[in-house]
N, C-alpha and C positions, 0 to 999 in steps of 0.2 A: 422451703425446707424447714424453716423454724417452726411452722405450724404443725407439720407432720411429726417433727421431733418432740414437740410439746405434747401432742396427743399420745405418742408412744410412752413418754414418761408418766403422763397422767394415768394411762391404762395400767402400767406396771404397778403403780401404787394402789390403784383401786382394787385390783384382783386379790392381793393378800389381805386387804382390809375386809373385803366381802367374805373371803374364806375364813378369816379369823372370827368375824361376826357370826357366821353360820355355825362354826365349831363351838363358840361360847354359848350360843342359843341351844344347840343340841345337847351340850353338857348340862345346861340348866334343866332342860326337859328330862333328860336321862336321870339326873340326880333326884328329881321329884318322883319319878316312876320307881326308882330303886328304893327310895325312902318308904314309899307306901307298900311296896312288895315285901321289904324286910320287916316292916312293922306288922304286917299281916301273916308273916311266915309261921310263927308259933301257933296261931289260931288255925290256919289252913292245915298245917301239919297234924295238929291234934284231931281236928274234925275228920280229915281224910284217913288218918291212921285208925282212928276209932271206928269209923264207918267200915273200913276194910276188914278189920279183925272181928268186930262184932257181927258183921254181916256173914262172914265165913263161918263163925261159930253157930250162928242162927241157922244157916243152911245145913250144917252137919247135924245139929240137934233135931231139926224138923224132918230131915230125911230119914234119920234113924228112929224117930218116934212113930208109933202106930196111930197116934191121935190124928195126924193130918195125912190121910191117904193120897190126896190129890195136891200135894205141895208143888208149886211151880219152881223146881230146883234151878233150872237153867236161867230163868228170869232173875231169880234172887242172886245167883252167882254172878250174872252179868252186872247187876246193880252194885254188888259188893266190890267186884273187881274194877268197876268204873272209878271208884274212889282212889285206887292205886294209880290209874291212868291219869286222873285229874292232878294228883300230887306230882307225878312224873312231868306232866306238861307245865305245872306251876314252876318247878325247879328249872325246867328248860327255858321258860320265859324269863326267869330271874337271871339265868346265866347269859342271856342275850344282852341284858342291860348293864351287868356288872363287868367292869374291866379291872383286870389285875394290874 
């Protein structure tokens, strides 16, 4: 009886220790990921925003100009709008790791 009781007590203490260790390790990894994502946020926001706006302006200008009669409008629009999708996915990834 003493052996089984000893094993139960030992198991009860081991489980919270492992859960705490995993939680601390996850918070350390999460903190590093959030630090990198937040450090890159101004750069990613600027590049994606500029790519989106300048790409759309370029599409409108080339579509209205008679100089480029065979301008690939749909490809250029898709490329420009992909910057907005990338920015949306970036903020979604950031929200996965940041806890309020």
